[in-house]
All heavy atoms as an XYZ file, in Angstrom:
963
protein
N      -2.324     30.639     -7.849
C      -1.677     31.818     -7.317
C      -2.126     33.066     -8.053
O      -2.117     34.143     -7.477
C      -0.158     31.670     -7.397
C       0.439     30.688     -6.395
S       0.140     31.075     -4.668
C       0.882     32.652     -4.459
N      -2.497     32.916     -9.299
C      -2.938     34.073    -10.067
C      -4.110     34.770     -9.389
O      -4.162     36.001     -9.339
C      -3.312     33.654    -11.490
C      -3.681     34.847    -12.347
O      -2.858     35.776    -12.454
O      -4.805     34.851    -12.893
N      -5.050     33.976     -8.844
C      -6.211     34.594     -8.193
C      -5.801     35.355     -6.929
O      -6.403     36.368     -6.595
C      -7.271     33.540     -7.873
O      -6.755     32.569     -6.996
N      -4.778     34.891     -6.232
C      -4.282     35.596     -5.046
C      -3.686     36.939     -5.457
O      -3.989     37.975     -4.875
C      -3.238     34.748     -4.280
C      -2.570     35.556     -3.179
C      -3.887     33.495     -3.718
N      -2.844     36.927     -6.498
C      -2.235     38.175     -6.969
C      -3.288     39.150     -7.494
O      -3.239     40.346     -7.217
C      -1.196     37.902     -8.066
C       0.017     37.163     -7.588
C       0.492     36.048     -8.268
C       0.721     37.580     -6.458
C       1.619     35.364     -7.838
C       1.838     36.912     -6.015
C       2.291     35.802     -6.711
O       3.399     35.135     -6.280
N      -4.233     38.647     -8.257
C      -5.276     39.501     -8.819
C      -6.108     40.144     -7.715
O      -6.397     41.344     -7.758
C      -6.195     38.696     -9.762
O      -5.395     38.130    -10.800
C      -7.278     39.554    -10.358
N      -6.488     39.355     -6.723
C      -7.280     39.883     -5.619
C      -6.498     40.943     -4.848
O      -7.027     41.997     -4.505
C      -7.708     38.735     -4.679
O      -8.395     37.749     -5.442
C      -8.611     39.236     -3.575
N      -5.231     40.675     -4.586
C      -4.392     41.653     -3.872
C      -4.198     42.913     -4.716
O      -4.252     44.028     -4.192
C      -3.047     41.032     -3.522
N      -3.978     42.761     -6.015
C      -3.816     43.924     -6.897
C      -5.071     44.785     -6.928
O      -4.991     46.000     -7.096
C      -3.474     43.477     -8.323
C      -2.048     42.951     -8.442
O      -1.238     43.191     -7.515
O      -1.758     42.279     -9.456
N      -6.225     44.156     -6.748
C      -7.493     44.888     -6.728
C      -7.802     45.446     -5.337
O      -8.920     45.881     -5.081
C      -8.643     44.003     -7.216
C      -8.537     43.707     -8.688
O      -8.006     44.509     -9.453
N      -9.036     42.556     -9.101
N      -6.812     45.411     -4.450
C      -6.923     45.971     -3.099
C      -8.024     45.317     -2.267
O      -8.640     45.950     -1.428
C      -7.153     47.484     -3.154
C      -6.191     48.244     -4.021
C      -4.984     48.685     -3.252
C      -4.135     49.640     -4.045
N      -3.065     49.015     -4.755
N      -8.271     44.025     -2.522
C      -9.242     43.275     -1.734
C      -8.487     42.441     -0.713
O      -7.316     42.116     -0.898
C     -10.083     42.369     -2.639
C     -10.968     43.135     -3.596
C     -11.812     42.191     -4.423
C     -12.695     42.962     -5.389
N     -13.470     42.053     -6.228
N      -9.174     42.125      0.376
C      -8.552     41.318      1.420
C      -8.141     39.962      0.844
O      -8.913     39.307      0.149
C      -9.517     41.105      2.574
N      -6.908     39.577      1.111
C      -6.364     38.342      0.560
C      -5.620     37.599      1.652
O      -4.854     38.191      2.398
C      -5.377     38.654     -0.582
O      -6.018     39.502     -1.520
C      -4.906     37.397     -1.266
N      -5.863     36.310      1.748
C      -5.148     35.506      2.721
C      -4.727     34.206      2.057
O      -5.521     33.574      1.363
C      -6.014     35.197      3.933
C      -5.287     34.391      4.991
S      -6.286     34.055      6.456
C      -6.459     35.694      7.110
N      -3.503     33.843      2.249
C      -2.983     32.592      1.720
C      -2.466     31.782      2.894
O      -1.675     32.272      3.693
C      -1.852     32.860      0.719
C      -1.133     31.648      0.159
C      -2.085     30.840     -0.720
C       0.077     32.084     -0.641
N      -2.946     30.567      3.038
C      -2.513     29.689      4.112
C      -1.760     28.532      3.481
O      -2.288     27.839      2.611
C      -3.715     29.148      4.925
C      -3.250     28.181      5.997
C      -4.493     30.292      5.529
N      -0.519     28.344      3.891
C       0.283     27.226      3.393
C       0.383     26.155      4.455
O       0.556     26.453      5.637
N       0.249     24.915      4.058
C       0.310     23.805      5.000
C       1.421     22.848      4.598
O       1.519     22.458      3.435
C      -1.019     23.037      5.016
C      -2.251     23.812      5.439
C      -3.498     22.977      5.211
C      -2.148     24.208      6.895
N       2.227     22.472      5.554
C       3.250     21.459      5.335
C       2.632     20.116      5.696
O       2.351     19.857      6.862
C       4.469     21.739      6.206
C       5.543     20.671      6.082
O       5.415     19.792      5.202
O       6.507     20.719      6.866
N       2.386     19.275      4.715
C       1.723     18.007      4.998
C       2.701     16.845      5.167
O       2.292     15.700      5.253
C       0.675     17.653      3.918
C       1.331     17.463      2.559
C      -0.416     18.690      3.864
C       0.416     16.814      1.550
N       3.999     17.144      5.268
C       4.967     16.065      5.380
C       4.806     15.273      6.677
O       5.122     14.092      6.729
C       6.398     16.601      5.257
O       6.655     17.539      6.286
N       4.312     15.899      7.730
C       4.104     15.196      9.004
C       2.622     15.025      9.311
O       2.243     14.782     10.445
C       4.785     15.966     10.131
N       1.804     15.130      8.289
C       0.355     15.117      8.494
C      -0.166     13.786      9.014
O      -1.128     13.751      9.778
C      -0.364     15.475      7.194
N       0.454     12.682      8.627
C      -0.044     11.361      8.997
C      -0.168     11.201     10.510
O      -1.246     10.921     11.031
C       0.870     10.292      8.405
C       0.474      8.883      8.749
C      -0.597      8.282      8.111
C       1.168      8.174      9.709
C      -0.968      6.985      8.421
C       0.806      6.882     10.022
C      -0.262      6.282      9.379
N       0.935     11.399     11.232
C       0.916     11.248     12.685
C       0.031     12.299     13.342
O      -0.705     12.015     14.285
C       2.330     11.341     13.260
C       3.208     10.188     12.800
O       2.656      9.085     12.578
O       4.422     10.385     12.651
N       0.107     13.514     12.831
C      -0.688     14.603     13.384
C      -2.186     14.335     13.197
O      -2.984     14.586     14.083
C      -0.293     15.915     12.694
C      -0.503     17.138     13.514
S      -0.009     18.615     12.601
C       1.747     18.417     12.501
N      -2.539     13.811     12.047
C      -3.942     13.540     11.744
C      -4.512     12.493     12.685
O      -5.587     12.685     13.256
C      -4.102     13.074     10.294
C      -5.489     12.574      9.913
C      -6.511     13.703      9.991
C      -5.464     11.954      8.538
N      -3.806     11.396     12.874
C      -4.315     10.341     13.757
C      -4.467     10.849     15.185
O      -5.456     10.551     15.859
C      -3.403      9.115     13.700
C      -3.360      8.395     12.349
C      -2.423      7.202     12.405
C      -4.735      7.981     11.889
N      -3.510     11.655     15.638
C      -3.598     12.238     16.983
C      -4.793     13.175     17.089
O      -5.547     13.143     18.059
C      -2.300     12.983     17.320
C      -2.293     13.606     18.687
C      -2.320     12.567     19.800
O      -1.810     11.466     19.646
N      -2.926     12.904     20.917
N      -4.986     14.003     16.068
C      -6.102     14.951     16.061
C      -7.443     14.223     16.037
O      -8.404     14.631     16.694
C      -5.988     15.889     14.862
C      -7.056     16.955     14.858
C      -6.755     18.060     13.884
N      -5.538     18.746     14.301
C      -4.594     19.182     13.472
N      -4.734     19.039     12.188
N      -3.522     19.788     13.935
N      -7.532     13.145     15.279
C      -8.776     12.373     15.232
C      -9.122     11.808     16.606
O     -10.289     11.769     16.994
C      -8.676     11.245     14.206
C      -8.698     11.677     12.742
C      -8.380     10.497     11.837
C     -10.034     12.291     12.374
N      -8.093     11.390     17.355
C      -8.331     10.856     18.700
C      -8.731     11.942     19.683
O      -9.685     11.765     20.442
C      -7.083     10.146     19.221
C      -6.882      8.777     18.634
C      -5.675      8.094     19.248
O      -4.564      8.623     19.218
N      -5.894      6.926     19.805
N      -8.011     13.050     19.678
C      -8.237     14.069     20.703
C      -9.372     15.028     20.364
O     -10.242     15.270     21.182
C      -6.953     14.875     20.970
O      -6.504     15.468     19.753
C      -5.863     13.998     21.551
N      -9.371     15.568     19.150
C     -10.360     16.579     18.786
C     -11.702     15.995     18.363
O     -12.744     16.597     18.577
C      -9.839     17.475     17.663
C      -8.627     18.287     18.074
O      -8.247     18.237     19.263
O      -8.048     18.966     17.203
N     -11.659     14.827     17.723
C     -12.885     14.238     17.187
C     -13.315     12.984     17.944
O     -14.305     12.363     17.598
C     -12.721     13.923     15.696
C     -12.512     15.154     14.861
C     -11.238     15.568     14.521
C     -13.591     15.902     14.433
C     -11.034     16.708     13.757
C     -13.406     17.041     13.671
C     -12.119     17.444     13.332
N     -12.530     12.604     18.966
C     -12.845     11.467     19.828
C     -13.100     10.166     19.064
O     -14.000      9.396     19.383
C     -14.013     11.788     20.735
C     -13.801     13.031     21.581
C     -14.692     13.047     22.797
N     -14.712     14.291     23.516
C     -13.694     14.848     24.164
N     -12.536     14.280     24.166
N     -13.847     15.979     24.815
N     -12.280      9.929     18.050
C     -12.349      8.675     17.299
C     -11.711      7.593     18.156
O     -10.631      7.777     18.710
C     -11.640      8.811     15.934
C     -11.575      7.483     15.209
C     -12.349      9.864     15.087
N     -12.373      6.458     18.284
C     -11.912      5.373     19.141
C     -10.677      4.662     18.615
O     -10.307      4.776     17.447
N     -10.046      3.893     19.496
C      -8.776      3.233     19.162
C      -8.928      2.197     18.052
O      -8.017      2.015     17.246
C      -8.156      2.610     20.406
O      -9.044      1.673     20.973
N     -10.058      1.501     17.985
C     -10.255      0.511     16.913
C     -10.311      1.209     15.547
O      -9.703      0.740     14.576
C     -11.529     -0.287     17.155
N     -11.016      2.334     15.476
C     -11.088      3.078     14.217
C      -9.738      3.691     13.861
O      -9.358      3.720     12.685
C     -12.158      4.167     14.308
N      -8.998      4.161     14.866
C      -7.658      4.709     14.619
C      -6.743      3.617     14.073
O      -5.984      3.852     13.123
C      -7.060      5.340     15.908
C      -7.852      6.591     16.297
C      -5.575      5.659     15.743
C      -7.773      7.734     15.298
N      -6.806      2.422     14.633
C      -5.998      1.303     14.136
C      -6.366      0.980     12.692
O      -5.489      0.717     11.856
C      -6.183      0.079     15.035
N      -7.662      1.008     12.381
C      -8.110      0.740     11.017
C      -7.591      1.815     10.061
O      -7.085      1.504      8.980
C      -9.635      0.681     10.986
C     -10.191      0.454      9.621
C     -10.284     -0.730      8.950
C     -10.706      1.456      8.740
N     -10.846     -0.527      7.714
C     -11.115      0.810      7.553
C     -10.879      2.837      8.844
C     -11.666      1.487      6.482
C     -11.434      3.518      7.774
C     -11.814      2.851      6.616
N      -7.703      3.094     10.460
C      -7.199      4.182      9.621
C      -5.688      4.094      9.443
O      -5.165      4.347      8.355
C      -7.577      5.537     10.213
C      -9.029      5.957     10.011
C      -9.366      7.153     10.881
C      -9.301      6.254      8.542
N      -4.987      3.726     10.511
C      -3.532      3.582     10.412
C      -3.173      2.514      9.385
O      -2.303      2.718      8.534
C      -2.934      3.241     11.780
C      -1.437      3.146     11.743
N      -0.789      1.984     11.440
C      -0.482      4.079     11.958
C       0.516      2.191     11.465
N       0.718      3.459     11.776
N      -3.860      1.374      9.452
C      -3.551      0.308      8.492
C      -3.948      0.715      7.072
O      -3.330      0.294      6.105
C      -4.247     -0.994      8.887
O      -5.638     -0.903      8.684
N      -4.970      1.549      6.937
C      -5.400      2.032      5.630
C      -4.391      3.015      5.032
O      -4.130      3.001      3.832
C      -6.774      2.701      5.753
C      -7.250      3.370      4.497
C      -7.698      2.614      3.412
C      -7.253      4.755      4.380
C      -8.137      3.237      2.244
C      -7.694      5.381      3.220
C      -8.127      4.616      2.163
O      -8.561      5.229      1.024
N      -3.803      3.868      5.887
C      -2.908      4.915      5.405
C      -1.445      4.506      5.321
O      -0.688      5.055      4.517
C      -3.027      6.153      6.304
C      -4.372      6.867      6.286
C      -4.419      7.931      7.372
C      -4.648      7.462      4.922
N      -1.018      3.575      6.145
C       0.403      3.219      6.223
C       0.810      2.309      5.064
O       0.045      1.452      4.625
C       0.694      2.540      7.552
N       2.024      2.504      4.587
C       2.631      1.648      3.569
C       1.759      1.473      2.326
O       1.657      0.379      1.768
C       2.982      0.278      4.161
C       3.960      0.385      5.315
O       4.878      1.228      5.225
O       3.798     -0.335      6.308
N       1.126      2.549      1.904
C       0.282      2.499      0.706
C       1.149      2.559     -0.540
O       2.166      3.231     -0.571
C      -0.698      3.673      0.691
C      -1.702      3.690      1.812
C      -2.703      2.594      1.703
N      -3.421      2.681      0.435
C      -4.675      2.342      0.259
N      -5.369      1.879      1.251
N      -5.235      2.446     -0.921
N       0.725      1.862     -1.565
C       1.400      1.908     -2.856
C       0.386      2.314     -3.911
O      -0.813      2.069     -3.759
C       2.002      0.555     -3.201
C       3.086      0.130     -2.248
C       3.685     -1.205     -2.648
O       3.208     -1.877     -3.556
N       4.743     -1.589     -1.967
N       0.888      2.930     -4.968
C      -0.011      3.316     -6.034
C       0.701      3.269     -7.368
O       1.929      3.318     -7.435
C      -0.597      4.702     -5.790
C       0.418      5.827     -5.736
C      -0.254      7.141     -5.376
O      -1.411      7.194     -4.999
N       0.480      8.226     -5.491
N      -0.087      3.152     -8.409
C       0.419      3.210     -9.770
C      -0.662      3.793    -10.661
O      -1.815      3.897    -10.273
C       0.857      1.823    -10.270
C      -0.291      0.900    -10.548
N      -0.922      0.175     -9.560
C      -0.932      0.608    -11.702
C      -1.892     -0.531    -10.102
N      -1.936     -0.290    -11.399
N      -0.255      4.169    -11.857
C      -1.192      4.739    -12.821
C      -1.332      3.767    -13.977
O      -0.341      3.240    -14.480
C      -0.689      6.108    -13.336
C      -1.609      6.657    -14.416
C      -0.545      7.087    -12.189
N      -2.571      3.531    -14.378
C      -2.821      2.645    -15.506
C      -3.594      3.414    -16.557
O      -4.620      4.028    -16.271
C      -3.607      1.415    -15.067
C      -3.808      0.411    -16.175
C      -4.456     -0.853    -15.669
C      -4.570     -1.835    -16.823
N      -5.205     -3.081    -16.394
N      -3.111      3.388    -17.774
C      -3.764      4.053    -18.893
C      -3.812      3.065    -20.048
O      -2.774      2.717    -20.616
C      -3.012      5.320    -19.292
C      -3.599      6.133    -20.440
C      -5.008      6.619    -20.099
C      -2.702      7.308    -20.766
N      -4.990      2.590    -20.323
C      -5.127      1.566    -21.366
C      -4.398      0.302    -20.950
O      -4.646     -0.232    -19.870
N      -3.476     -0.143    -21.790
C      -2.695     -1.351    -21.478
C      -1.378     -1.027    -20.800
O      -0.619     -1.927    -20.464
C      -2.438     -2.143    -22.760
C      -3.698     -2.682    -23.392
C      -3.408     -3.432    -24.687
O      -2.304     -3.398    -25.209
N      -4.426     -4.107    -25.196
N      -1.090      0.251    -20.595
C       0.177      0.675    -20.002
C      -0.009      0.970    -18.517
O      -1.018      1.512    -18.095
C       0.717      1.913    -20.717
C       0.909      1.701    -22.178
N       1.965      1.000    -22.702
C       0.136      2.090    -23.233
C       1.865      0.959    -24.017
N       0.757      1.616    -24.367
N       1.021      0.612    -17.757
C       0.971      0.822    -16.320
C       2.309      1.363    -15.845
O       3.360      0.903    -16.298
C       0.684     -0.517    -15.629
O      -0.058     -0.346    -14.484
N       2.276      2.335    -14.950
C       3.524      2.870    -14.399
C       4.071      1.914    -13.352
O       3.380      0.993    -12.909
C       3.273      4.240    -13.766
O       2.492      4.101    -12.592
N       5.277      2.173    -12.931
C       5.858      1.400    -11.830
C       5.103      1.721    -10.551
O       4.610      2.833    -10.367
C       7.337      1.747    -11.673
N       4.995      0.751     -9.677
C       4.349      0.965     -8.390
C       5.306      1.723     -7.485
O       6.482      1.396     -7.406
C       3.953     -0.385     -7.759
O       3.063     -1.046     -8.649
C       3.283     -0.195     -6.422
N       4.782      2.758     -6.820
C       5.597      3.576     -5.925
C       4.926      3.680     -4.571
O       3.700      3.629     -4.466
C       5.795      4.972     -6.508
C       6.537      4.988     -7.824
S       6.748      6.656     -8.462
C       7.918      7.306     -7.298
N       5.732      3.849     -3.542
C       5.218      4.054     -2.194
C       4.594      5.435     -2.103
O       5.172      6.426     -2.542
C       6.349      3.920     -1.175
C       5.967      3.977      0.286
C       5.066      2.795      0.643
C       7.217      3.946      1.151
N       3.409      5.513     -1.557
C       2.723      6.783     -1.344
C       3.209      7.317      0.006
O       2.791      6.845      1.055
C       1.212      6.551     -1.349
S       0.241      8.045     -1.276
N       4.127      8.295     -0.013
C       4.798      8.734      1.199
C       3.991      9.699      2.045
O       4.282      9.887      3.213
C       6.147      9.344      0.847
C       7.069      8.318      0.222
C       8.404      8.913     -0.168
O       8.626     10.109     -0.065
N       9.300      8.063     -0.617
N       3.013     10.364      1.476
C       2.160     11.234      2.268
C       0.802     11.313      1.617
O       0.655     11.077      0.426
C       2.760     12.623      2.444
S       2.902     13.585      0.942
N      -0.178     11.616      2.420
C      -1.523     11.723      1.897
C      -2.166     10.370      1.685
O      -1.710      9.349      2.204
N      -3.214     10.378      0.916
C      -3.918      9.145      0.577
C      -3.910      9.026     -0.935
O      -3.750     10.011     -1.639
C      -5.362      9.130      1.124
C      -5.362      9.106      2.631
C      -6.156     10.291      0.612
N      -4.084      7.839     -1.446
C      -4.064      7.674     -2.902
C      -5.119      8.542     -3.587
O      -6.210      8.763     -3.048
C      -4.370      6.189     -3.098
C      -3.927      5.546     -1.837
C      -4.209      6.551     -0.757
N      -4.770      9.019     -4.763
C      -5.682      9.852     -5.551
C      -7.008      9.134     -5.753
O      -7.046      7.950     -6.037
C      -5.048     10.138     -6.905
C      -5.808     11.123     -7.733
C      -5.147     12.471     -7.736
O      -3.988     12.581     -7.419
N      -5.882     13.491     -8.098
N      -8.079      9.845     -5.581
C      -9.396      9.275     -5.775
C      -9.945      8.560     -4.557
O     -11.019      7.980     -4.602
N      -9.238      8.619     -3.453
C      -9.686      7.957     -2.234
C     -10.971      8.601     -1.724
O     -11.112      9.818     -1.692
C      -8.604      8.080     -1.159
O      -9.122      7.807      0.105
N     -11.910      7.782     -1.304
C     -13.175      8.281     -0.754
C     -12.930      8.997      0.576
O     -13.586      9.988      0.895
C     -14.175      7.117     -0.578
C     -15.432      7.575      0.118
C     -14.499      6.502     -1.928
N     -11.979      8.518      1.344
C     -11.693      9.129      2.648
C     -10.852     10.395      2.551
O     -10.768     11.158      3.513
C     -10.970      8.126      3.555
C     -11.795      6.978      4.096
C     -10.919      6.033      4.905
C     -12.937      7.492      4.941
N     -10.206     10.627      1.421
C      -9.303     11.769      1.269
C      -9.882     13.105      1.696
O      -9.303     13.795      2.542
N     -11.017     13.527      1.143
C     -11.577     14.835      1.524
C     -11.934     14.928      3.014
O     -11.718     15.957      3.646
C     -12.835     14.953      0.650
C     -12.560     14.071     -0.518
C     -11.746     12.926      0.030
N     -12.450     13.855      3.575
C     -12.813     13.855      4.993
C     -11.567     13.969      5.876
O     -11.530     14.757      6.823
C     -13.589     12.584      5.341
C     -14.031     12.447      6.793
C     -15.013     13.543      7.157
C     -14.655     11.078      7.014
N     -10.530     13.227      5.545
C      -9.293     13.273      6.333
C      -8.599     14.625      6.186
O      -8.040     15.147      7.148
C      -8.365     12.125      5.926
C      -8.897     10.727      6.238
C      -7.967      9.660      5.683
C      -9.109     10.538      7.726
N      -8.643     15.213      4.987
C      -8.049     16.530      4.786
C      -8.785     17.575      5.623
O      -8.170     18.435      6.248
C      -8.073     16.921      3.308
C      -7.478     18.275      3.047
C      -6.103     18.451      3.049
C      -8.289     19.374      2.831
C      -5.544     19.698      2.834
C      -7.742     20.633      2.608
C      -6.367     20.797      2.600
N     -10.100     17.500      5.659
C     -10.897     18.429      6.458
C     -10.549     18.313      7.934
O     -10.410     19.328      8.632
C     -12.405     18.170      6.237
O     -12.690     18.337      4.846
C     -13.257     19.122      7.053
N     -10.368     17.090      8.428
C      -9.972     16.892      9.827
C      -8.585     17.471     10.071
O      -8.326     18.085     11.112
C     -10.009     15.408     10.185
N      -7.675     17.320      9.100
C      -6.314     17.825      9.250
C      -6.276     19.347      9.336
O      -5.556     19.919     10.145
C      -5.435     17.334      8.092
C      -4.043     17.894      8.122
C      -3.146     17.506      9.114
C      -3.619     18.818      7.184
C      -1.870     18.026      9.158
C      -2.342     19.333      7.216
C      -1.475     18.936      8.206
O      -0.212     19.462      8.255
N      -7.063     20.031      8.517
C      -7.023     21.502      8.492
C      -8.015     22.143      9.450
O      -8.116     23.368      9.505
C      -7.245     22.061      7.059
C      -6.176     21.579      6.116
C      -8.630     21.745      6.550
N      -8.720     21.354     10.226
C      -9.760     21.891     11.109
C      -9.292     22.996     12.065
O     -10.061     23.916     12.337
C     -10.434     20.764     11.893
O      -9.518     20.124     12.742
N      -8.059     23.001     12.577
C      -7.674     24.076     13.497
C      -7.193     25.358     12.827
O      -6.836     26.309     13.502
C      -6.560     23.449     14.330
C      -6.002     22.354     13.517
C      -7.095     21.902     12.592
N      -7.186     25.420     11.504
C      -6.646     26.602     10.815
C      -7.403     27.872     11.197
O      -6.796     28.913     11.461
C      -6.632     26.389      9.283
C      -6.336     27.685      8.544
C      -5.620     25.327      8.910
N      -8.713     27.817     11.249
C      -9.519     28.992     11.592
C      -9.115     29.543     12.962
O      -8.884     30.751     13.109
C     -10.999     28.613     11.563
C     -11.928     29.744     11.898
C     -12.294     30.678     10.936
C     -12.451     29.890     13.183
C     -13.150     31.717     11.235
C     -13.309     30.927     13.482
C     -13.656     31.834     12.515
O     -14.502     32.866     12.816
N      -9.025     28.664     13.967
C      -8.645     29.110     15.314
C      -7.217     29.651     15.339
O      -6.930     30.612     16.047
C      -8.777     27.957     16.318
C     -10.221     27.544     16.518
O     -11.123     28.390     16.335
O     -10.455     26.362     16.851
N      -6.330     29.051     14.580
C      -4.938     29.501     14.519
C      -4.856     30.909     13.943
O      -4.145     31.767     14.476
C      -4.106     28.532     13.670
C      -2.641     28.865     13.500
C      -1.927     28.805     14.854
C      -1.996     27.917     12.517
N      -5.600     31.172     12.885
C      -5.606     32.507     12.279
C      -6.131     33.533     13.284
O      -5.541     34.596     13.472
C      -6.448     32.506     10.986
C      -5.754     31.673      9.909
C      -6.700     33.925     10.495
C      -6.608     31.383      8.699
N      -7.219     33.213     13.959
C      -7.786     34.146     14.935
C      -6.853     34.352     16.130
O      -6.818     35.440     16.701
C      -9.147     33.661     15.400
C     -10.219     33.889     14.366
C     -11.604     33.751     14.938
O     -11.852     32.885     15.766
N     -12.506     34.606     14.493
N      -6.095     33.320     16.511
C      -5.189     33.455     17.662
C      -4.072     34.458     17.397
O      -3.446     34.944     18.326
C      -4.593     32.095     18.037
O      -3.613     31.695     17.094
N      -3.822     34.779     16.137
C      -2.807     35.772     15.784
C      -3.411     37.150     15.549
O      -2.761     38.056     15.022
C      -2.025     35.314     14.545
C      -1.109     34.180     14.837
N       0.120     34.341     15.433
C      -1.251     32.852     14.651
C       0.701     33.179     15.592
N      -0.111     32.247     15.123
N      -4.681     37.305     15.942
C      -5.308     38.616     15.892
C      -5.991     38.976     14.591
O      -6.415     40.111     14.413
N      -6.085     38.034     13.683
C      -6.762     38.323     12.420
C      -8.237     37.986     12.539
O      -8.618     37.013     13.161
C      -6.150     37.518     11.269
C      -4.733     37.917     10.970
C      -3.667     37.197     11.482
C      -4.466     39.036     10.180
C      -2.364     37.570     11.218
C      -3.160     39.412      9.919
C      -2.112     38.674     10.438
O      -0.844     39.050     10.177
N      -9.055     38.796     11.925
C     -10.487     38.548     11.906
C     -10.801     37.837     10.602
O     -10.456     38.314      9.522
C     -11.282     39.866     12.000
C     -12.775     39.594     11.882
C     -10.952     40.575     13.302
N     -11.420     36.701     10.718
C     -11.771     35.923      9.532
C     -13.264     36.080      9.291
O     -14.078     35.594     10.074
C     -11.421     34.431      9.728
C     -11.767     33.640      8.483
C      -9.953     34.279     10.098
N     -13.625     36.791      8.224
C     -15.060     36.957      7.945
C     -15.656     35.650      7.464
O     -14.935     34.768      7.004
C     -15.076     38.006      6.821
C     -13.759     37.853      6.151
C     -12.782     37.439      7.232
N     -16.973     35.501      7.574
C     -17.611     34.297      7.030
C     -17.288     34.171      5.543
O     -17.263     35.165      4.822
C     -19.105     34.545      7.245
C     -19.187     35.630      8.253
C     -17.924     36.429      8.143
N     -17.007     32.969      5.113
C     -16.640     32.742      3.716
C     -17.885     32.390      2.928
O     -18.631     31.492      3.294
C     -15.604     31.595      3.612
C     -15.310     31.295      2.157
C     -14.346     31.952      4.358
N     -18.099     33.126      1.873
C     -19.183     32.785      0.956
C     -18.570     31.916     -0.130
O     -17.564     32.293     -0.730
C     -19.792     34.044      0.363
C     -20.485     34.880      1.435
C     -21.103     36.094      0.838
N     -20.050     36.902      0.198
C     -20.165     38.186     -0.066
N     -21.258     38.815      0.234
N     -19.195     38.835     -0.649
N     -19.150     30.753     -0.395
C     -18.541     29.796     -1.333
C     -18.139     30.379     -2.679
O     -17.113     30.020     -3.211
C     -19.622     28.733     -1.494
C     -20.411     28.817     -0.241
C     -20.381     30.260      0.167
N     -18.901     31.310     -3.217
C     -18.539     31.830     -4.536
C     -17.326     32.766     -4.475
O     -16.778     33.143     -5.490
C     -19.729     32.530     -5.191
C     -20.207     33.758     -4.482
C     -21.497     34.283     -5.138
N     -21.945     35.473     -4.476
C     -21.645     36.705     -4.877
N     -20.906     36.882     -5.933
N     -22.093     37.749     -4.200
N     -16.899     33.140     -3.289
C     -15.760     34.040     -3.135
C     -14.536     33.313     -2.587
O     -13.532     33.933     -2.327
C     -16.112     35.196     -2.205
C     -17.145     36.103     -2.780
N     -17.003     37.447     -2.826
C     -18.335     35.847     -3.366
C     -18.061     38.008     -3.400
N     -18.887     37.032     -3.723
N     -14.647     32.031     -2.386
C     -13.543     31.282     -1.795
C     -12.955     30.339     -2.829
O     -13.638     29.835     -3.703
C     -14.031     30.478     -0.593
N     -11.681     30.133     -2.725
C     -11.017     29.187     -3.618
C     -10.022     28.372     -2.808
O      -9.344     28.895     -1.941
C     -10.289     29.934     -4.731
N      -9.973     27.097     -3.077
C      -9.007     26.218     -2.420
C      -8.125     25.642     -3.503
O      -8.601     25.080     -4.487
C      -9.719     25.071     -1.662
C      -8.698     24.121     -1.071
C     -10.619     25.638     -0.586
N      -6.837     25.828     -3.341
C      -5.882     25.307     -4.309
C      -4.977     24.307     -3.620
O      -4.542     24.525     -2.497
C      -5.031     26.439     -4.896
C      -5.842     27.451     -5.635
N      -6.251     27.265     -6.936
C      -6.356     28.642     -5.251
C      -6.962     28.304     -7.323
N      -7.034     29.157     -6.307
N      -4.694     23.224     -4.296
C      -3.808     22.203     -3.743
C      -2.636     22.049     -4.685
O      -2.803     21.911     -5.883
C      -4.559     20.882     -3.607
C      -3.731     19.817     -2.952
C      -4.518     18.569     -2.851
N      -4.612     18.001     -4.195
C      -5.127     16.820     -4.451
N      -5.612     16.100     -3.493
N      -5.172     16.366     -5.680
N      -1.452     22.073     -4.135
C      -0.246     21.890     -4.922
C       0.562     20.798     -4.270
O       0.983     20.920     -3.130
C       0.558     23.194     -4.961
C       1.817     23.064     -5.799
O       1.869     22.179     -6.654
O       2.738     23.865     -5.586
N       0.757     19.720     -4.970
C       1.523     18.610     -4.431
C       2.845     18.521     -5.176
O       2.893     18.674     -6.389
C       0.761     17.293     -4.588
C      -0.523     17.261     -3.810
C      -1.298     15.984     -4.060
O      -0.894     15.187     -4.907
O      -2.322     15.813     -3.388
N       3.907     18.274     -4.439
C       5.198     18.072     -5.062
C       5.325     16.604     -5.398
O       5.326     15.759     -4.510
C       6.325     18.516     -4.122
C       6.245     19.966     -3.794
N       6.611     20.941     -4.686
C       5.790     20.604     -2.698
C       6.416     22.118     -4.131
N       5.914     21.952     -2.940
N       5.384     16.315     -6.668
C       5.429     14.928     -7.115
C       6.797     14.665     -7.759
O       7.440     15.556     -8.291
C       4.338     14.663     -8.162
C       2.944     14.832     -7.627
C       2.528     13.717     -6.684
O       3.110     12.621     -6.762
O       1.656     13.962     -5.868
N       7.177     13.435     -7.695
C       8.418     13.011     -8.341
C       8.015     12.300     -9.618
O       7.247     11.341     -9.609
C       9.212     12.081     -7.433
C      10.507     11.618     -8.067
C      11.287     10.791     -7.120
N      10.488      9.646     -6.691
C      10.900      8.765     -5.804
N      12.072      8.887     -5.243
N      10.137      7.744     -5.469
N       8.505     12.769    -10.752
C       8.180     12.175    -12.035
C       9.409     11.503    -12.625
O      10.500     12.030    -12.547
C       7.665     13.227    -13.026
C       6.353     13.817    -12.607
C       6.293     15.031    -11.945
C       5.163     13.144    -12.852
C       5.084     15.582    -11.545
C       3.945     13.681    -12.465
C       3.928     14.898    -11.819
O       2.732     15.429    -11.425
N       9.215     10.378    -13.215
C      10.293      9.667    -13.882
C      10.026      9.772    -15.379
O       9.057      9.225    -15.881
C      10.318      8.205    -13.433
C      11.499      7.464    -14.029
O      12.289      8.065    -14.755
O      11.605      6.262    -13.743
N      10.897     10.515    -16.077
C      10.685     10.743    -17.497
C      11.342      9.684    -18.364
O      11.315      9.768    -19.587
C      11.221     12.128    -17.874
N      11.945      8.699    -17.747
C      12.631      7.676    -18.546
C      11.600      6.798    -19.260
O      10.511      6.583    -18.774
C      13.530      6.827    -17.662
O      12.761      6.191    -16.658
N      11.967      6.299    -20.458
C      11.022      5.479    -21.234
C      10.727      4.139    -20.595
O      11.398      3.631    -19.803
C      11.709      5.313    -22.592
C      13.137      5.655    -22.382
C      13.230      6.477    -21.134
């Protein structure tokens, strides 16, 4: 957020897009079928890959409790970046539909920040 405030304070064009990913799972599978024409067999495979996922953290000989991954894909997933890109694919058109002009983004001037709300258990 600091970069957003700094850019705005310097009177440069600033845009912040917030995404609610709580319903992303169903929306993503639908979008893959309609917008990207992914077939039903691949959709079934992705559904089984994403549904009822569990994860834990292991550090040395210590391991956290296993928890249900309620949204998104497990950290470090190879498919994660590709699925996220498919999920956010309509953002550009949505911004333009509200009358905003989106200039071409030069990579050195763009920043993507991800903030996930995680539940932490501080008990020993």
